[in-house]
C-alpha positions in Angstrom: 4.2 40.9 -112.6 1.1 41.1 -110.6 1.4 37.6 -109.6 5.0 38.2 -108.6 3.9 41.3 -106.8 1.1 39.3 -105.1 3.6 36.7 -104.5 6.0 39.2 -103.0 3.3 40.7 -100.9 2.3 37.3 -99.9 5.8 36.6 -98.9 5.9 39.9 -97.0 2.8 39.0 -95.2 4.2 35.5 -94.7 7.3 37.0 -93.2 5.3 39.2 -90.8 3.3 36.3 -89.9 6.3 34.1 -89.1 7.7 36.9 -86.9 4.4 37.1 -85.1 4.3 33.4 -84.5 7.7 33.5 -83.0 6.7 36.4 -80.8 3.6 34.5 -79.8 5.6 31.4 -78.8 7.9 33.6 -76.6 4.8 35.0 -74.9 3.3 31.6 -74.2 6.6 30.3 -72.9 7.0 33.3 -70.6 3.4 32.9 -69.5 3.9 29.2 -68.8 7.1 29.8 -66.8 5.2 32.4 -64.6 2.3 30.0 -64.2 4.8 27.3 -63.0 6.4 29.7 -60.5 2.9 30.8 -59.2 1.9 27.1 -58.8 5.0 26.3 -56.9 4.5 29.2 -54.6 0.9 28.3 -54.1 1.9 24.7 -53.3 4.6 25.7 -50.9 2.2 28.1 -49.2 -0.4 25.5 -48.8 2.1 23.1 -47.4 3.4 25.6 -44.9 -0.1 26.3 -43.8 -0.8 22.7 -43.3 2.4 22.2 -41.3 1.7 25.3 -39.2 -1.9 24.1 -38.5 -0.5 20.7 -37.3 2.1 22.4 -35.1 -0.6 24.8 -33.7 -2.8 21.7 -33.0 -0.1 19.9 -31.2 0.7 23.0 -29.2 -2.9 23.5 -28.2 -3.2 19.9 -27.3 0.0 20.1 -25.2 -0.8 23.4 -23.3 -4.6 23.6 -23.3 -5.6 20.0 -23.8 -7.6 21.2 -26.9 -7.6 18.5 -29.7 -8.6 20.4 -33.0 -7.0 17.6 -35.1 -9.2 15.0 -33.6 -12.1 16.1 -35.8 -10.1 15.0 -38.9 -9.3 11.6 -37.4 -11.2 8.5 -38.0 -14.1 8.1 -35.5 -14.1 4.2 -35.5 -13.3 4.5 -31.7 -14.4 7.4 -29.4 -11.4 9.7 -29.0 -12.3 11.4 -25.7 -12.3 8.1 -23.8 -9.4 6.5 -25.5 -6.7 7.4 -23.0 -9.0 6.5 -20.1 -9.8 3.1 -21.7 -6.1 2.4 -22.1 -5.5 3.2 -18.4 -8.3 1.0 -17.3 -7.2 -1.8 -19.5 -3.5 -1.5 -18.1 -4.8 -1.4 -14.5 -7.0 -4.4 -14.9 -4.1 -6.4 -16.5 -1.8 -5.4 -13.5 -4.3 -6.6 -11.0 -5.0 -9.9 -12.8 -1.3 -10.6 -13.1 -0.6 -9.9 -9.5 -3.6 -12.0 -8.4 -2.5 -14.9 -10.6 1.0 -14.6 -9.2 0.3 -14.2 -5.5 -3.0 -16.1 -4.8 -1.3 -19.6 -4.5 0.8 -18.1 -1.6 -2.2 -16.6 0.3 -3.9 -18.8 2.8 -7.0 -18.8 5.0 -6.5 -19.3 8.8 -9.2 -21.4 10.5 -9.8 -21.9 14.1 -11.5 -24.8 16.0 -12.5 -24.1 19.6 -13.3 -26.9 21.9 -17.0 -27.8 22.0 -18.7 -26.7 25.2 -22.3 -26.7 26.6 -23.7 -23.3 27.6 -26.8 -22.9 29.7 -29.2 -20.1 28.8 -32.5 -18.9 30.2 -35.3 -18.4 27.8 -38.4 -16.5 29.2 -40.7 -18.7 27.2 -39.1 -22.1 27.5 -37.1 -21.7 30.7 -33.5 -23.0 31.1 -32.0 -24.6 28.0 -28.6 -25.6 26.9 -26.8 -25.2 23.6 -23.4 -26.4 22.2 -20.8 -23.7 21.2 -17.6 -24.3 19.4 -16.5 -27.6 18.0 -16.8 -26.5 14.4 -14.0 -25.0 12.4 -14.4 -21.3 11.5 -12.4 -19.0 9.1 -11.0 -16.1 11.1 -8.1 -14.6 9.2 -5.5 -14.6 6.4 -1.9 -15.5 6.1 0.8 -15.9 3.4 3.6 -18.4 2.8 7.2 -17.2 3.3 9.1 -20.4 2.8 8.7 -23.6 0.8 8.9 -25.8 3.9 5.8 -24.4 5.5 6.3 -21.1 7.3 3.3 -18.8 7.2 3.0 -15.2 8.4 -0.3 -13.8 10.0 -1.3 -11.5 12.8 -0.8 -12.4 16.4 -4.3 -11.5 17.3 -5.6 -13.9 14.7 -4.1 -16.8 16.7 -4.3 -15.4 20.1 -6.5 -18.2 21.6 -3.9 -20.5 23.1 -6.6 -23.2 23.9 -7.8 -23.7 20.3 -6.4 -25.5 17.3 -5.8 -23.9 13.9 -5.7 -24.9 10.3 -4.3 -23.3 7.1 -6.3 -23.6 3.9 -4.7 -22.8 0.6 -6.3 -21.3 -2.4 -6.8 -24.8 -4.0 -8.5 -25.9 -0.7 -5.7 -28.0 0.6 -5.9 -28.1 4.5 -2.9 -28.3 6.8 -2.8 -28.6 10.6 -0.8 -25.8 12.3 1.9 -27.6 14.2 3.6 -24.7 16.0 2.8 -21.0 16.6 5.4 -18.4 17.4 4.1 -15.0 18.5 6.1 -11.9 18.2 6.0 -10.0 21.6 7.0 -6.6 19.9 4.6 -6.6 16.9 1.2 -7.9 15.9 2.8 -10.8 14.0 2.9 -14.6 14.3 4.6 -17.4 12.4 2.7 -20.7 11.8 4.5 -23.8 11.0 2.7 -26.4 8.8 4.1 -29.6 7.2 3.4 -29.8 3.4 2.5 -33.1 1.8 5.5 -35.4 1.1 7.5 -34.0 -1.7 5.3 -31.0 -2.1 6.7 -27.4 -1.9 4.6 -24.4 -1.0 5.0 -21.2 -3.1 6.4 -18.4 -1.0 5.6 -14.7 -1.7 8.1 -12.2 -3.0 9.0 -9.6 -0.4 9.1 -6.0 -1.4 10.3 -2.9 0.6 8.3 -0.4 2.5 11.2 2.1 2.8 10.3 4.1 -0.3 6.5 3.9 -0.4 4.7 7.0 -1.5 1.3 8.3 -0.7 -0.9 7.7 -3.7 0.9 4.5 -4.7 -1.3 1.7 -6.1 -1.8 -1.3 -3.8 -3.7 -4.6 -3.9 -5.0 -6.6 -0.9 -5.9 -10.3 -0.9 -7.7 -12.0 2.1 -10.6 -13.9 3.6 -13.0 -11.0 4.0 -15.4 -11.2 7.0 -14.1 -14.7 7.7 -16.4 -15.9 4.9 -15.2 -14.9 1.5 -11.9 -16.4 0.7 -9.4 -15.1 -1.8 -11.2 -11.7 -1.9 -9.2 -9.1 -3.9 -9.5 -5.4 -3.3 -7.5 -2.4 -4.7 -6.7 1.1 -3.7 -3.9 3.5 -2.9 -1.6 4.2 0.1 -3.5 6.9 1.9 -0.8 7.7 4.5 2.4 6.4 6.0 4.0 6.6 9.5 0.6 6.4 11.2 0.2 5.5 14.9 -2.8 3.6 16.0 -4.2 1.7 18.9 -5.7 -1.6 17.6 -7.9 -4.2 19.2 -10.9 -4.1 21.6 -11.0 -3.7 25.4 -14.0 -6.0 25.4 -12.1 -8.7 23.6 -9.1 -8.2 26.0 -6.6 -7.4 23.3 -5.3 -3.9 22.7 -1.9 -2.9 21.2 -0.2 0.2 20.2 1.0 0.1 16.6 3.4 2.8 15.3 4.7 3.6 11.8 1.9 1.7 10.0 0.7 2.1 6.5 -2.8 3.6 5.9 -4.7 2.4 2.8 -8.2 2.8 1.2 -8.1 -0.7 -0.2 -11.1 -2.4 1.4 -9.8 -4.3 4.4 -12.4 -6.2 6.6 -12.3 -8.5 9.6 -10.8 -11.7 8.2 -8.4 -9.8 6.0 -6.0 -9.6 9.0 -2.7 -11.2 8.3 -3.1 -11.0 4.6 -0.6 -9.3 2.2 -0.7 -5.7 0.9 1.0 -5.8 -2.5 2.5 -3.4 -4.9 1.8 -3.5 -8.6 4.8 -5.9 -9.1 3.2 -8.4 -6.8 5.6 -7.8 -4.0 4.4 -7.7 -0.3 4.8 -4.2 1.1 2.8 -4.7 4.3 0.7 -7.1 6.5 -2.9 -6.1 6.8 -3.6 -5.7 10.5 -6.5 -3.4 11.3 -9.4 -1.4 10.1 -10.8 1.9 11.6 -14.0 1.4 13.4 -16.9 3.5 12.3 -15.2 4.5 9.1 -15.1 3.3 5.5 -12.0 2.4 3.5 -9.5 3.2 6.3 -7.3 0.2 6.8 -3.8 -0.2 8.2 -0.9 -2.6 7.5 2.4 -3.2 9.3 5.4 -2.2 6.9 7.1 -5.3 5.4 10.5 -4.0 6.5 9.5 -4.5 10.1 8.2 -8.0 9.2 11.4 -8.9 7.4 13.5 -7.9 10.4 11.4 -10.1 12.7 11.5 -13.0 10.3 15.4 -12.8 10.0 15.6 -13.0 13.8 13.2 -15.9 13.9 15.1 -17.9 11.3 18.4 -17.4 13.0 17.2 -18.3 16.6 14.0 -20.2 16.1 12.0 -17.6 18.0 11.2 -13.9 18.0 13.4 -11.5 19.8 12.3 -11.0 23.3 10.5 -7.6 24.1 12.0 -5.5 26.9 9.6 -4.8 29.7 9.5 -2.0 32.3 6.1 -2.7 33.8 4.1 0.6 33.8 0.9 2.0 32.4 1.3 5.6 31.3 0.2 8.4 29.1 2.4 11.0 27.4 2.1 14.6 28.4 2.1 16.9 25.4 4.0 20.2 25.6 0.8 22.3 25.8 -0.5 20.3 28.7 2.9 20.4 30.4 3.0 24.3 30.2 -0.6 24.6 31.4 -0.1 22.4 34.4 3.5 23.6 35.2 4.9 20.1 34.9 7.7 18.7 32.7 7.0 16.8 29.5 7.3 13.1 29.8 5.3 9.9 30.6 2.8 10.2 33.4 2.6 7.0 35.4 -1.0 5.7 35.8 -0.2 2.3 37.2 2.9 0.2 38.2 2.7 -3.5 37.6 3.3 -5.5 40.7 6.7 -7.3 40.8 7.9 -5.4 37.6 11.3 -3.7 37.1 9.6 -0.3 37.6 8.3 -1.3 41.0 11.6 -2.7 42.0 13.2 0.6 41.0 10.9 2.6 43.2 8.8 4.2 40.5 5.3 5.2 41.8 2.0 6.0 40.5 1.8 9.8 39.7 5.5 10.0 38.8 6.5 11.6 35.5 9.4 9.9 33.6 11.3 12.7 31.8 14.4 10.9 30.6 15.8 7.4 30.1 19.6 7.0 29.7 19.7 10.8 29.2 17.2 10.8 26.3 14.3 13.1 26.7 10.7 11.7 26.4 8.5 13.7 24.1 5.0 12.9 22.8 5.9 13.8 19.2 8.8 11.4 19.0 7.1 8.1 19.9 7.4 8.6 23.6 8.3 6.0 26.1 7.4 3.0 24.0 9.8 4.1 21.3 12.7 4.5 23.7 12.1 1.2 25.5 11.7 -0.7 22.2 15.3 0.3 21.4 16.6 -1.5 24.6 17.1 -5.2 25.3 15.7 -7.4 28.0 18.3 -7.6 30.9 19.7 -4.2 30.1 20.1 -1.7 33.0 18.7 1.8 32.4 18.9 5.1 34.2 15.5 6.7 34.6 15.0 10.3 35.5 11.6 10.9 37.3 9.8 14.1 38.4 7.9 13.8 41.8 6.6 16.5 44.0 8.5 19.3 42.2 11.8 17.4 42.5 13.8 15.4 40.0 15.6 12.2 41.0 17.3 9.3 39.2 16.7 5.6 39.7 18.0 2.5 37.9 16.0 -0.4 36.6 16.9 -3.7 34.8 14.5 -4.4 32.0 13.0 -7.9 32.0 11.6 -10.1 29.2 8.1 -9.4 28.3 5.7 -12.3 28.9 2.1 -12.5 27.5 
């Protein structure tokens, strides 16, 4: 009986133990489920924090140019200079591509003056003579515009009518200049050379100067200082629509140039006539002048002006004639006109003998106020701008102010001759 009792007790205890085990399993399962929920919540929270950090980092980089995530990035390459290095590499490749593309079309212009003996007095050796000229000298630049041998340069580069000229290509091929056509309206000239039999020259690609922007990247190629051929310089467009007076009174060549391009790409004597190029290798201007006494202030004739002149040349075989009135003048600004109680216009400093102006009765001291009803103002290009829109042989009505009186005279514009 005791054994049974013990057995029963044992069974009772066993029963309680079984129940307890079942309860323990429920507790553990419940505990595991809560743990899984907590783990999931923690994982989601961490994920959200990471995503929020990345978004904040990106926002900080975009707005404040602060790059907190850069500290977690591999430092195999320096991060701060990465963008700059990429820009430099891109700029270098652009310049190299343009130079490779255009250099075969850019030429050096060489002059050979007749040899002459010059007598000089030396205080130590007395009178002596030396030979001047006779040797070719590089003086300017040009670029090919047609396969059959037409080359553009500046008129002042080939202004000496008594000398002979040569064109030297980038691969040192030399060609005698057979013909020179000088544009009376612009500082431009077209040289005609004869390529070798069966050989074709490589012309440049013309761009447009209509939509040029200040700050735009440009490249210049030329024979710097008449010594260093195929010199490449780079810069930006510093200004557009400039008006300058180019040349030297001592050299006997002075010309007013309007609506030219200003650039800080280094242009030196010898670069004259060379191309100013955009980043696509297209010509946007013809380098023409550099500011005396300044650094990195050069000027170029817009290519749209050049293209108009070339089109006319190809149609007629010569440049369009320039209308000529025959006066030397200076424009009177509005302030000066008010202070001196005179009208705005062109003050006549000199009248060329035998010119249309002299034949019309225009005198020194007159003020031209209107031409064909168009008022002359200093801010709008003045007299030169109005006359340039006329044609040689055209009759114009000129209103002048003289001795407090206004009168109208007629003049027939003639053709300009150098």
